[in-house]
Biopython code that builds the backbone (N, CA, C, O; Angstrom):
import numpy as np
from Bio.PDB.StructureBuilder import StructureBuilder

atoms = [
    (1, "ALA", "N", (-17.817, 2.774, -0.840)),
    (1, "ALA", "CA", (-18.984, 1.752, -1.556)),
    (1, "ALA", "C", (-17.563, 1.047, -2.633)),
    (1, "ALA", "O", (-16.452, 1.457, -2.970)),
    (2, "LYS", "N", (-18.222, 0.037, -2.836)),
    (2, "LYS", "CA", (-17.014, -0.711, -3.891)),
    (2, "LYS", "C", (-17.129, -0.215, -4.960)),
    (2, "LYS", "O", (-18.274, -0.001, -5.356)),
    (3, "GLY", "N", (-15.915, 0.168, -5.862)),
    (3, "GLY", "CA", (-15.989, 0.813, -7.053)),
    (3, "GLY", "C", (-15.793, 2.343, -7.047)),
    (3, "GLY", "O", (-15.360, 2.995, -7.997)),
    (4, "THR", "N", (-16.158, 2.810, -5.883)),
    (4, "THR", "CA", (-15.741, 4.203, -5.804)),
    (4, "THR", "C", (-14.235, 4.670, -5.918)),
    (4, "THR", "O", (-13.329, 4.076, -5.332)),
    (5, "ARG", "N", (-14.029, 5.824, -6.748)),
    (5, "ARG", "CA", (-12.267, 6.229, -6.504)),
    (5, "ARG", "C", (-12.537, 7.336, -5.619)),
    (5, "ARG", "O", (-13.454, 8.156, -5.567)),
    (6, "ILE", "N", (-11.537, 7.147, -4.966)),
    (6, "ILE", "CA", (-11.132, 8.098, -3.801)),
    (6, "ILE", "C", (-9.531, 8.472, -3.949)),
    (6, "ILE", "O", (-8.639, 7.637, -4.100)),
    (7, "ALA", "N", (-9.355, 9.894, -3.876)),
    (7, "ALA", "CA", (-7.899, 10.622, -3.734)),
    (7, "ALA", "C", (-7.422, 10.556, -2.278)),
    (7, "ALA", "O", (-8.050, 10.954, -1.297)),
    (8, "ILE", "N", (-6.385, 10.072, -2.296)),
    (8, "ILE", "CA", (-5.767, 9.893, -0.929)),
    (8, "ILE", "C", (-4.381, 10.630, -0.778)),
    (8, "ILE", "O", (-3.995, 11.236, -1.778)),
    (9, "THR", "N", (-3.555, 10.655, 0.389)),
    (9, "THR", "CA", (-2.311, 11.028, 0.411)),
    (9, "THR", "C", (-1.637, 10.059, 1.301)),
    (9, "THR", "O", (-2.183, 9.795, 2.372)),
    (10, "ILE", "N", (-0.374, 9.427, 0.948)),
    (10, "ILE", "CA", (0.719, 8.735, 1.786)),
    (10, "ILE", "C", (1.785, 9.286, 1.911)),
    (10, "ILE", "O", (2.465, 9.602, 0.934)),
    (11, "LEU", "N", (2.193, 9.542, 3.324)),
    (11, "LEU", "CA", (3.438, 9.994, 3.930)),
    (11, "LEU", "C", (4.268, 8.899, 3.629)),
    (11, "LEU", "O", (3.851, 7.741, 3.662)),
    (12, "ILE", "N", (5.573, 9.247, 3.299)),
    (12, "ILE", "CA", (6.711, 8.266, 3.021)),
    (12, "ILE", "C", (7.965, 8.895, 2.925)),
    (12, "ILE", "O", (8.107, 9.540, 1.886)),
    (13, "LYS", "N", (8.913, 8.897, 3.703)),
    (13, "LYS", "CA", (9.939, 9.260, 4.217)),
    (13, "LYS", "C", (9.864, 10.757, 4.183)),
    (13, "LYS", "O", (10.545, 11.260, 3.289)),
    (14, "ASN", "N", (9.155, 11.640, 4.994)),
    (14, "ASN", "CA", (8.832, 12.624, 5.080)),
    (14, "ASN", "C", (8.191, 13.444, 3.491)),
    (14, "ASN", "O", (8.337, 14.646, 3.269)),
    (15, "LYS", "N", (7.618, 12.644, 2.714)),
    (15, "LYS", "CA", (7.398, 13.028, 1.371)),
    (15, "LYS", "C", (5.828, 12.828, 1.392)),
    (15, "LYS", "O", (5.462, 11.697, 1.708)),
    (16, "ILE", "N", (4.910, 13.699, 1.121)),
    (16, "ILE", "CA", (3.537, 13.444, 0.828)),
    (16, "ILE", "C", (3.208, 13.017, -0.868)),
    (16, "ILE", "O", (3.679, 13.655, -1.809)),
    (17, "ILE", "N", (2.382, 11.912, -1.005)),
    (17, "ILE", "CA", (2.318, 11.357, -2.212)),
    (17, "ILE", "C", (0.833, 11.550, -2.467)),
    (17, "ILE", "O", (0.018, 11.228, -1.602)),
    (18, "PRO", "N", (0.463, 12.064, -3.628)),
    (18, "PRO", "CA", (-1.197, 11.887, -3.551)),
    (18, "PRO", "C", (-1.291, 10.840, -4.579)),
    (18, "PRO", "O", (-0.537, 10.793, -5.551)),
    (19, "VAL", "N", (-2.246, 9.989, -4.339)),
    (19, "VAL", "CA", (-2.786, 8.855, -5.311)),
    (19, "VAL", "C", (-4.179, 8.929, -5.334)),
    (19, "VAL", "O", (-4.933, 9.335, -4.449)),
    (20, "GLU", "N", (-4.504, 8.381, -6.730)),
    (20, "GLU", "CA", (-6.050, 8.145, -6.723)),
    (20, "GLU", "C", (-6.028, 6.646, -6.886)),
    (20, "GLU", "O", (-5.302, 5.868, -7.505)),
    (21, "THR", "N", (-7.332, 6.493, -5.924)),
    (21, "THR", "CA", (-7.524, 4.784, -5.500)),
    (21, "THR", "C", (-8.631, 4.617, -5.896)),
    (21, "THR", "O", (-9.345, 5.572, -6.203)),
    (22, "LEU", "N", (-9.078, 3.193, -5.992)),
    (22, "LEU", "CA", (-10.463, 2.551, -6.269)),
    (22, "LEU", "C", (-10.588, 1.478, -5.282)),
    (22, "LEU", "O", (-9.739, 0.642, -4.974)),
    (23, "VAL", "N", (-11.901, 1.644, -4.786)),
    (23, "VAL", "CA", (-12.366, 0.708, -3.563)),
    (23, "VAL", "C", (-12.579, -0.502, -4.004)),
    (23, "VAL", "O", (-13.524, -0.704, -4.767)),
    (24, "LEU", "N", (-11.616, -1.677, -3.547)),
    (24, "LEU", "CA", (-12.024, -2.856, -4.189)),
    (24, "LEU", "C", (-12.950, -3.825, -3.107)),
    (24, "LEU", "O", (-13.556, -4.867, -3.357)),
    (25, "TYR", "N", (-12.835, -3.133, -1.907)),
    (25, "TYR", "CA", (-13.980, -4.123, -0.654)),
    (25, "TYR", "C", (-13.496, -3.225, 0.528)),
    (25, "TYR", "O", (-12.502, -2.546, 0.782)),
    (26, "THR", "N", (-14.739, -3.567, 1.161)),
    (26, "THR", "CA", (-14.725, -2.848, 2.607)),
    (26, "THR", "C", (-15.514, -3.809, 3.748)),
    (26, "THR", "O", (-16.490, -4.529, 3.535)),
    (27, "TYR", "N", (-15.069, -3.683, 4.543)),
    (27, "TYR", "CA", (-15.371, -4.780, 5.913)),
    (27, "TYR", "C", (-15.903, -3.479, 6.845)),
    (27, "TYR", "O", (-15.203, -2.468, 6.902)),
    (28, "GLY", "N", (-16.874, -3.543, 7.398)),
    (28, "GLY", "CA", (-17.593, -2.929, 8.655)),
    (28, "GLY", "C", (-17.336, -3.571, 9.824)),
    (28, "GLY", "O", (-16.623, -4.571, 9.743)),
    (29, "HIS", "N", (-17.810, -3.187, 11.076)),
    (29, "HIS", "CA", (-17.664, -3.869, 12.032)),
    (29, "HIS", "C", (-18.477, -5.117, 12.143)),
    (29, "HIS", "O", (-19.667, -5.004, 11.847)),
    (30, "LEU", "N", (-18.021, -6.338, 12.535)),
    (30, "LEU", "CA", (-18.829, -7.492, 12.561)),
    (30, "LEU", "C", (-19.169, -7.918, 11.397)),
    (30, "LEU", "O", (-20.119, -8.697, 11.327)),
    (31, "GLN", "N", (-18.537, -7.547, 10.309)),
    (31, "GLN", "CA", (-19.000, -8.204, 9.035)),
    (31, "GLN", "C", (-17.784, -9.189, 8.725)),
    (31, "GLN", "O", (-16.615, -8.826, 8.854)),
    (32, "GLY", "N", (-18.131, -10.386, 8.330)),
    (32, "GLY", "CA", (-17.120, -11.752, 8.290)),
    (32, "GLY", "C", (-16.577, -12.103, 9.465)),
    (32, "GLY", "O", (-16.335, -11.321, 10.384)),
    (33, "LEU", "N", (-16.365, -13.330, 9.462)),
    (33, "LEU", "CA", (-15.698, -13.744, 10.770)),
    (33, "LEU", "C", (-14.103, -13.466, 10.660)),
    (33, "LEU", "O", (-13.350, -13.664, 9.706)),
    (34, "PHE", "N", (-13.857, -12.979, 11.862)),
    (34, "PHE", "CA", (-12.430, -12.808, 12.471)),
    (34, "PHE", "C", (-11.871, -11.697, 11.578)),
    (34, "PHE", "O", (-10.655, -11.525, 11.672)),
    (35, "LYS", "N", (-12.609, -10.837, 10.646)),
    (35, "LYS", "CA", (-12.442, -9.829, 9.848)),
    (35, "LYS", "C", (-12.270, -8.493, 10.812)),
    (35, "LYS", "O", (-13.041, -8.124, 11.697)),
    (36, "GLU", "N", (-11.115, -7.916, 10.410)),
    (36, "GLU", "CA", (-11.147, -6.485, 11.021)),
    (36, "GLU", "C", (-11.756, -5.414, 10.351)),
    (36, "GLU", "O", (-11.862, -5.673, 9.153)),
    (37, "PRO", "N", (-12.150, -4.430, 10.623)),
    (37, "PRO", "CA", (-12.949, -3.230, 9.692)),
    (37, "PRO", "C", (-11.827, -2.446, 8.927)),
    (37, "PRO", "O", (-10.795, -1.939, 9.368)),
    (38, "GLY", "N", (-12.269, -2.488, 7.805)),
    (38, "GLY", "CA", (-11.144, -1.807, 6.691)),
    (38, "GLY", "C", (-11.371, -1.942, 5.220)),
    (38, "GLY", "O", (-12.349, -2.584, 4.838)),
    (39, "MET", "N", (-10.607, -1.429, 4.417)),
    (39, "MET", "CA", (-11.218, -1.831, 3.166)),
    (39, "MET", "C", (-9.875, -1.881, 2.365)),
    (39, "MET", "O", (-8.898, -1.243, 2.755)),
    (40, "GLY", "N", (-9.845, -2.746, 1.099)),
    (40, "GLY", "CA", (-9.003, -2.625, 0.178)),
    (40, "GLY", "C", (-9.049, -1.383, -0.918)),
    (40, "GLY", "O", (-10.068, -0.936, -1.444)),
    (41, "LEU", "N", (-7.680, -0.938, -1.130)),
    (41, "LEU", "CA", (-7.686, -0.007, -2.428)),
    (41, "LEU", "C", (-6.451, -0.631, -3.788)),
    (41, "LEU", "O", (-5.559, -1.464, -3.630)),
    (42, "GLU", "N", (-6.738, -0.044, -4.783)),
    (42, "GLU", "CA", (-6.004, -0.499, -5.777)),
    (42, "GLU", "C", (-5.685, 1.243, -6.053)),
    (42, "GLU", "O", (-6.367, 2.266, -5.983)),
    (43, "PHE", "N", (-4.304, 0.928, -6.386)),
    (43, "PHE", "CA", (-3.713, 2.413, -6.944)),
    (43, "PHE", "C", (-4.135, 2.283, -8.421)),
    (43, "PHE", "O", (-3.833, 1.347, -9.162)),
    (44, "VAL", "N", (-4.850, 3.319, -8.727)),
    (44, "VAL", "CA", (-5.171, 3.435, -10.125)),
    (44, "VAL", "C", (-4.573, 4.643, -10.931)),
    (44, "VAL", "O", (-4.518, 4.453, -12.146)),
    (45, "ARG", "N", (-4.145, 5.778, -10.498)),
    (45, "ARG", "CA", (-3.287, 6.803, -10.985)),
    (45, "ARG", "C", (-2.141, 7.565, -9.540)),
    (45, "ARG", "O", (-2.449, 8.055, -8.454)),
    (46, "ILE", "N", (-1.021, 7.381, -10.101)),
    (46, "ILE", "CA", (0.444, 7.609, -9.301)),
    (46, "ILE", "C", (1.370, 8.104, -10.407)),
    (46, "ILE", "O", (1.384, 7.634, -11.545)),
    (47, "ASN", "N", (2.094, 9.032, -9.993)),
    (47, "ASN", "CA", (3.288, 9.675, -10.399)),
    (47, "ASN", "C", (4.092, 8.726, -10.483)),
    (47, "ASN", "O", (4.237, 8.120, -9.421)),
    (48, "SER", "N", (4.927, 8.197, -11.703)),
    (48, "SER", "CA", (6.114, 7.241, -12.005)),
    (48, "SER", "C", (7.243, 7.488, -11.029)),
    (48, "SER", "O", (7.925, 6.497, -10.770)),
    (49, "GLU", "N", (7.543, 8.547, -10.482)),
    (49, "GLU", "CA", (8.574, 9.008, -9.572)),
    (49, "GLU", "C", (8.129, 8.553, -7.994)),
    (49, "GLU", "O", (8.938, 8.123, -7.171)),
    (50, "ASP", "N", (6.849, 8.716, -7.774)),
    (50, "ASP", "CA", (6.136, 8.174, -6.748)),
    (50, "ASP", "C", (6.079, 6.792, -6.335)),
    (50, "ASP", "O", (6.149, 6.254, -5.230)),
    (51, "ARG", "N", (5.928, 6.347, -7.543)),
    (51, "ARG", "CA", (5.612, 4.915, -7.605)),
    (51, "ARG", "C", (6.845, 4.079, -7.254)),
    (51, "ARG", "O", (6.783, 3.039, -6.598)),
    (52, "GLU", "N", (8.087, 4.667, -7.794)),
    (52, "GLU", "CA", (9.448, 4.133, -7.361)),
    (52, "GLU", "C", (9.743, 4.247, -6.050)),
    (52, "GLU", "O", (10.256, 3.360, -5.368)),
    (53, "LEU", "N", (9.421, 5.346, -5.678)),
    (53, "LEU", "CA", (9.725, 5.753, -3.996)),
    (53, "LEU", "C", (8.985, 4.923, -3.025)),
    (53, "LEU", "O", (9.408, 4.619, -1.910)),
    (54, "ILE", "N", (7.595, 4.500, -3.644)),
    (54, "ILE", "CA", (6.744, 3.713, -3.077)),
    (54, "ILE", "C", (7.529, 2.016, -2.962)),
    (54, "ILE", "O", (7.554, 1.302, -1.960)),
    (55, "ARG", "N", (7.927, 1.810, -3.896)),
    (55, "ARG", "CA", (8.770, 0.283, -4.361)),
    (55, "ARG", "C", (9.771, 0.257, -3.241)),
    (55, "ARG", "O", (9.792, -0.501, -2.271)),
    (56, "GLN", "N", (10.650, 1.292, -3.578)),
    (56, "GLN", "CA", (11.741, 1.374, -2.556)),
    (56, "GLN", "C", (11.385, 1.140, -1.315)),
    (56, "GLN", "O", (11.891, 0.165, -0.759)),
    (57, "TYR", "N", (10.669, 1.771, -0.769)),
    (57, "TYR", "CA", (10.086, 1.939, 0.629)),
    (57, "TYR", "C", (9.955, 0.540, 1.053)),
    (57, "TYR", "O", (10.562, 0.006, 1.981)),
    (58, "ILE", "N", (8.980, -0.063, 0.161)),
    (58, "ILE", "CA", (8.635, -1.545, 0.407)),
    (58, "ILE", "C", (9.493, -2.490, 0.705)),
    (58, "ILE", "O", (9.532, -3.207, 1.704)),
    (59, "ARG", "N", (10.437, -2.442, -0.557)),
    (59, "ARG", "CA", (11.441, -3.340, -0.295)),
    (59, "ARG", "C", (12.388, -3.200, 0.804)),
    (59, "ARG", "O", (12.879, -4.246, 1.228)),
    (60, "GLU", "N", (12.760, -2.014, 1.385)),
    (60, "GLU", "CA", (13.020, -1.630, 2.234)),
    (60, "GLU", "C", (12.579, -2.280, 3.730)),
    (60, "GLU", "O", (13.243, -2.995, 4.481)),
    (61, "GLU", "N", (11.403, -1.835, 3.856)),
    (61, "GLU", "CA", (10.372, -2.405, 5.128)),
    (61, "GLU", "C", (10.622, -3.763, 5.189)),
    (61, "GLU", "O", (10.744, -4.307, 6.287)),
    (62, "ILE", "N", (10.746, -4.587, 3.816)),
    (62, "ILE", "CA", (10.450, -6.094, 3.990)),
    (62, "ILE", "C", (11.907, -6.787, 4.126)),
    (62, "ILE", "O", (12.045, -7.907, 4.616)),
    (63, "THR", "N", (12.906, -6.055, 3.674)),
    (63, "THR", "CA", (14.099, -6.813, 3.890)),
    (63, "THR", "C", (14.946, -6.257, 5.190)),
    (63, "THR", "O", (16.126, -6.477, 5.463)),
    (64, "GLN", "N", (13.845, -5.361, 6.004)),
    (64, "GLN", "CA", (15.031, -4.732, 6.945)),
    (64, "GLN", "C", (15.033, -5.848, 8.276)),
    (64, "GLN", "O", (14.067, -6.456, 8.736)),
    (65, "GLY", "N", (16.418, -5.884, 8.698)),
    (65, "GLY", "CA", (16.740, -7.023, 9.578)),
    (65, "GLY", "C", (17.100, -8.366, 9.165)),
    (65, "GLY", "O", (17.470, -9.285, 9.896)),
    (66, "VAL", "N", (16.947, -8.372, 7.907)),
    (66, "VAL", "CA", (17.061, -9.749, 7.093)),
    (66, "VAL", "C", (18.458, -9.715, 6.516)),
    (66, "VAL", "O", (18.704, -8.724, 5.828)),
    (67, "ALA", "N", (19.585, -10.763, 6.690)),
    (67, "ALA", "CA", (20.931, -10.660, 6.381)),
    (67, "ALA", "C", (20.904, -11.130, 5.021)),
    (67, "ALA", "O", (20.148, -12.002, 4.593)),
    (68, "PRO", "N", (21.918, -10.393, 4.261)),
    (68, "PRO", "CA", (21.990, -10.738, 2.931)),
    (68, "PRO", "C", (22.025, -12.504, 2.579)),
    (68, "PRO", "O", (22.482, -13.231, 3.461)),
    (69, "SER", "N", (21.580, -13.067, 1.412)),
    (69, "SER", "CA", (21.583, -14.213, 0.999)),
    (69, "SER", "C", (23.347, -14.346, 0.583)),
    (69, "SER", "O", (24.009, -13.606, -0.144)),
    (70, "SER", "N", (23.819, -15.715, 1.436)),
    (70, "SER", "CA", (25.269, -16.088, 0.745)),
    (70, "SER", "C", (25.333, -17.063, -0.033)),
    (70, "SER", "O", (26.334, -17.772, -0.133)),
    (71, "ALA", "N", (23.839, -17.286, -0.948)),
    (71, "ALA", "CA", (23.625, -18.306, -2.206)),
    (71, "ALA", "C", (24.875, -18.135, -3.042)),
    (71, "ALA", "O", (25.429, -17.060, -3.269)),
    (72, "GLY", "N", (25.260, -19.360, -3.484)),
    (72, "GLY", "CA", (26.439, -18.803, -4.624)),
    (72, "GLY", "C", (27.595, -18.369, -4.290)),
    (72, "GLY", "O", (28.293, -17.938, -5.208)),
    (73, "THR", "N", (28.074, -18.351, -3.082)),
    (73, "THR", "CA", (29.423, -18.175, -2.920)),
    (73, "THR", "C", (30.143, -19.155, -2.305)),
    (73, "THR", "O", (31.357, -19.022, -2.147)),
]
sb = StructureBuilder()
sb.init_structure("model")
sb.init_model(0)
sb.init_chain("A")
sb.init_seg("    ")
for serial, (resi, resn, name, xyz) in enumerate(atoms, 1):
    if name == "N":
        sb.init_residue(resn, " ", resi, " ")
    sb.init_atom(name, np.array(xyz, "f"), 0.0, 1.0, " ", f" {name:<3s}", serial, name[0])
structure = sb.get_structure()
């Protein structure tokens, strides 16, 4: 339910990261037009070292297959 705190673990690069989250919203089956079932979570407590690992992973995933910019050369 919205506002509930949930402890979860995330597996990134063979490392298990414990995270405390807060449920922002949930959607069940047939709730909302064209919406898939799921939930939105906010990370409310996470180790700073793990936070940096997650940031690095996201950057790598977003830029994967994208050529470096040649702007300014």
